[in-house]
N, C-alpha and C positions, 0 to 999 in steps of 0.2 A: 503495500500498498503506500509506503514509502518514497518508495521507487518512483510510483505513479504519479504520487505529486509534485516529484522532482520536475518529469518531464512535462508536465501541466503547466507547471510555474516556466517555466526558461520557453515554452513552445508559446506563452503567452509573451512572457517579458519579450520575444524577440518580435511581438509584433506587434509593441511602441515602437513611435519615433524616434531616430536619434536624437540625444541632447544636443545642443550648442554651447557645449561643456568648452573653456578655454584649455588650452594643455600648449606644453611644447612637444614637440615631436622634429627626430631627421627620419633616414632610411634604417637607421638600426635600434633604437631607440625610444623611449615615449617616457613621459611624466607629466602626468593630471590628476587632479585634484575634484574627490564625491561631494565636493561645498556646491559644486554647480549642479548638483544633484538633487538635494534638500529640499528642495520644493516639489519636484517629482521623482520621491525614490525608486520607481520601477523605471526611470531611465531603465535604455540600454545603451555603452557607448561604441562603436563600432573603431578597430584599434588596426592599424595595415604595418606590416614590419615587414622588410622587403631586404634583411640583412642574413646572413648566415651566423649572426651571434650579437648578442648586445643584451638591455634591459628594459626593466618595466618599472616603472614606481609611481602607483595610486596612493597616494594621499586621502587620509577620512574617506575610506570606501563608503559608498551609499548606491544602490542598483547595481546595474552590474557593464563589464565589461564583455564584447567579443573580440579577442585578440587573433587576426588572421595573419599566418607566417605565410609568408611569400620570400625561398630562396632566391640566393645569387648566386648560388653555386654554376658550375659548369654542367650542360648536359652529361648525364650518365655515358660511358665508354662502351656501352652496349645499344649497338645500331637498333638493337630489339626493340629498348623502352623509349616511349611513347609520351610520357610525362614527364615532367621538370621535378617533380614530387616525389616519384617513382624511387622506391628505396632508402626515402630520406626521415631518419631518426632526429628526433628535436628532444633535448634534454633539458629538463628544469633547476634549477639551484635557488632556494629561497635567500634572499640576505637574511642577517641576522634578524632575529626579531620580527622578521614580518607577519602579520597576523591581521584579520579583519574579515576576511574572504576565505572560500572554499574554492578551488580550481578544479575543473571539470576539463576532460575532453567533449565537446560536441560535434554532432554532425545528427541533422535532417532532425533536430528537436531532440535526442535520445542523449544523454547524458552519462558518461563513466567519470566516478570522481578520479582524480588524480593528486591534489593534494591538500587535504584537512588544515584546520588552522595549529594544530597541535604539530603535525608534520611540520610545516613552513617555521615554527618555534624554534626547532631545534637541526632545521637547514637539512633535511633530508631530501638527496637527485632523486627524482623520478623523469622517465624518459617514455615516449611513444611515439608512434608512424607518425609522420603527417598525414599518410591518407586517411587517418583515422578523422580526422577534421582539425576543427577550430580548436580555440584555447576559449571557455566559455569561464571568466572571474566574476563569483556570486557576494554581493557582500553580504554577512552576517546582518543578523537586525540588533542593533545597538544602542541603547539610549544616549549611552552617549558613544560617539565616535570620535574622543578627542584621544590624541596619541596612537593611534592605529593605520597601520599603513603596508600596502602589503606590494613588495618588492623581491623583484626572481631576475635573474641572470637566466638568458636563452644562450642553446646552442645549436645550431643543426648540420649533421655530417650523411656522408652517404654510406650505409653499411657495406657497399662495397672498401669502403676506406678504414671498415674495420676489422678486415681480417689479418691475422694474423695478431688480433688482439684476443686479449680474455674477458671474460664476464667476470664482474665483482660483485657478488651480493652485498649486497647494500641493507641497512636497518630497516625494516620493513617489505623485505623478499624484491623489493625492484633492482634489476639488473641494469649496471654500466660498466662501460669500457676501460679496460689500462690495456696501455702496451705490455705486451709480454715482454720478459727480461732476457735479452736476445742480443749477441754480438750487431754490431753496423758492419755491413760491405764498407770495401773504399770508395765505390760511388755512392752509396747514402750519408758514410760521412761527410765527403766535400760538398754532395747537395743542401744537408742539413745547415753547412755552415753560413749558405747561402739566404734559404729561404724561411729557416726555421724562425720562431719569435721572439729567442733568446739564443746567444753566444757568444762564448767568453774562453778566457784561459785562467785555470784557477783548482782551485782544490777544496775538499769535503772535509771540513772541521769535527760537527756533531750530527750525531741522529738522535730524533727524539726520541727515548727510548719508549716516551708513555705510547707513542703511536707506532713503534717500531711494528707490534704484532696485528697492528690495524689491516684490514684486507683492502682498505684502498691505498694503503702504500707510506712509507712513513716519512716523515718530513727531514731535510738535510738542510744545513746550516754553508752556506757555501761563500766563499771567499774569491774574488777573479780582480789577477793583477792587467786584465787586458778584457777590454768591453768589447766586441766587433760590434754587435747589434742587439737593441730589445727594443720588443712591440710598445710593452707599456713600461710601468718603472716596479720594473721588478728587482733591479738592482740600485742600492744607492751608496754615493759616491763620500768618500770620508776626507775629500778634496786633495790635499798635497800641492806641491811648489815643485819649482826647479831641482831641489835637494831632497823633497821626498818624496818616495813612489806609492802614485795615484794608485787607487783601490777602489774595489765595489763591493760591497754585502748584501746578503739576501737568501730569500727560503725557498726552497724547489723541492715537490714530490719525486719520489722513486715508483716505478712500478713495485707492485708485490712482489715479497721473497725473490728480490735481487740483490746480491752481495754486495755491499758497500765499502770501498776500502778508504780509510781515513788519511788522513796528515796532509802532504805539500813535500815539497823538492826539499826543504830543512829538513824534515823529519824520516824521511827514506819513503813518505807514500807516492810523491809526483806528483805533477801535475797533468789538468785534466784538458781538455776540448767538450766543455760542457755548454750543450745544445739541448733545444726542448722548444713545448709549445703551451702554450694557453689553452686552457680546460675548464669554461665557465670559471672566470675569472681566476685559477689556480696555476703555477706555474709548474709543468710535468716536465722532469728530466727525458732527454730522448738518445741520442747518439752520444756515446759520453769514453775514447777510446783518450789512453792515454798520452800526451801531449809532442814525445819523441814518435810515438808511431804516425800520429796526425801528420808531424809538421814533413815528416818522412813519402808518406804519399801525397801531401800536397806539394812538393818539390818535384815531384816524378811527373805529378799531373801538369806541374806548371813546364815542366821542361820539354813535356811532348804534346803539348799545345791543347788539352785536356778538359782543364779547371773547369767549370763553370762560371766560378767568380772569383775574383782577388782580394786578398787581405793584408793588412800588413802583419806579418811573423818576424819583427826584426826586435 
């Protein structure tokens, strides 16, 4: 009976005209306020996001949002696929203390619960296939909507790109993917320097022991002496001048069950080339060979003219 009530409520709500709420939006991110719905508590706002990753922040939620995700990913490699959304998975990660609504996957007026308020508050990650429908974010009735914000990061990936990755069981029984711990080929390492969300030379100092057994993978404290690239502010600089060598520090997450070598050149651990990607706002370690091994393959590729890009290795 409860499920029927939910379906009826959504079908009825979708018949209401869209509100004229003021909000800030770009192709990837949306931020709005439910205060513009206060006089019409059942208003439904249509939101369109056209990026493979981004964020949504809904202050003082009232009424509901229909979030239409439109990928800007390249078409699938298979010529037999006719839809740009074919084989796409979407994962949501609530921001800290996200609350005030329930998130569903909606298709033709039918709802499937995805994230409850308690799950959002603890930051549970949930995924679904884009072909299942849009997101329906329904505000919960509260007499006081103050200090309630629904906020989450989203990311879309093709399932074919997740081949070679393992399924990690998150709390609540939902599966997300993380990279297998495996060595990268020379070609993968050289390409990672050019295309990864971050790349640098440095060492791993500590592992968060409390999370080392976490199925999602442990956090690593990293120090870099050279930073080749970073997509966002993953690593922060400690400054430096002509007499002091500049360095960067930050945290990255390692794939689960991956042996991690500590130390640096001074302690015998050796420097690494550290590369990786951003997944739902977290930095994940990818290809990470010993720096001397990377330098040898890089110099050989430079000599043969097969390097995909150049960096300063001096």
